C-alpha positions as CSV (number, residue, x, y, z in Angstrom):
1,M,7.1,-28.3,37.8
2,R,3.7,-28.1,36.0
3,L,3.1,-28.3,32.3
4,I,1.2,-25.3,30.9
5,E,1.2,-25.9,27.2
6,E,2.6,-28.1,24.5
7,V,2.4,-26.7,21.0
8,Y,3.9,-27.3,17.6
9,I,5.1,-23.9,16.1
10,K,7.6,-22.6,13.7
11,A,10.9,-21.5,15.2
12,E,11.3,-17.7,15.4
13,K,15.0,-18.0,15.6
14,N,17.7,-20.7,15.4
15,T,17.5,-22.9,18.5
16,I,18.8,-26.3,19.6
17,C,16.8,-29.4,20.4
18,Q,17.2,-30.1,24.1
19,T,17.2,-33.9,23.7
20,C,19.6,-34.6,20.9
21,G,21.3,-31.2,20.2
22,I,20.2,-30.9,16.6
23,D,20.0,-27.4,15.3
24,I,16.4,-26.2,14.7
25,E,16.4,-23.8,11.8
26,E,14.5,-20.5,11.8
27,G,11.0,-21.1,10.3
28,S,11.0,-24.9,10.8
29,N,8.4,-26.7,12.9
30,H,9.3,-27.9,16.4
31,L,7.7,-28.8,19.7
32,L,7.6,-26.0,22.3
33,E,6.7,-26.9,25.9
34,T,6.1,-24.4,28.6
35,Y,6.3,-25.2,32.3
36,V,5.9,-23.2,35.6
37,H,8.4,-23.9,38.3
38,Q,8.2,-21.8,41.5
39,G,6.7,-18.8,39.6
40,A,9.2,-18.9,36.7
41,L,8.3,-19.9,33.2
42,L,10.5,-22.5,31.6
43,T,10.4,-23.3,27.9
44,S,11.8,-26.4,26.2
45,H,12.4,-26.8,22.4
46,Y,12.3,-30.3,20.8
47,C,12.8,-31.3,17.2
48,L,10.3,-33.5,15.4
49,N,12.4,-36.7,15.2
50,K,10.7,-39.7,16.8
51,K,13.7,-40.4,19.0
52,C,13.6,-36.9,20.4
53,N,10.0,-36.8,21.5
54,P,9.9,-35.9,25.2
55,P,8.7,-38.6,27.6
56,N,5.7,-36.6,28.8
57,N,3.0,-38.7,27.1
58,V,1.9,-40.3,30.3
59,R,-1.6,-40.9,29.1
60,L,-0.4,-43.1,26.3
61,R,1.8,-45.1,28.7
62,L,-1.1,-45.6,31.1
63,M,-3.4,-46.8,28.4
64,K,-0.8,-49.3,27.2
65,F,-0.1,-50.6,30.7
66,G,-3.8,-50.8,31.5
67,S,-4.6,-52.7,28.4
68,L,-1.7,-55.1,29.0
69,L,-2.8,-55.6,32.6
70,L,-6.4,-56.2,31.6
71,I,-5.5,-58.8,28.9
72,G,-3.0,-60.5,31.2
73,S,-5.5,-60.8,34.0
74,V,-8.1,-62.3,31.7
75,V,-5.6,-64.8,30.3
76,I,-4.5,-65.8,33.8
77,Y,-8.1,-66.2,34.9
78,L,-9.0,-68.3,32.0
79,L,-5.9,-70.5,32.5
80,L,-6.8,-71.0,36.2
81,T,-10.4,-71.9,35.5
82,E,-9.4,-74.4,32.8
83,S,-7.2,-76.3,35.2
84,S,-10.0,-76.7,37.8
85,P,-11.5,-80.2,38.1
86,F,-15.1,-79.0,37.5
């Protein structure tokens, strides 16, 4: 499956959030994701609640993990050089 687009639009008809099952009223904003899977277009509708955001924000996760790894390695390096006898 490959993500094609991720847009915030107004609902054209009443739909249901695919994460939590809340009704998305016609005309209200929601997140629409479009995927391609073996030539077929798949769409997913998500409401705007923070708990219902889909876990596709990989870039943010990588930035958090990279920052944590960098800070952790610097702290460990500093602790190891402090304990040396020189």
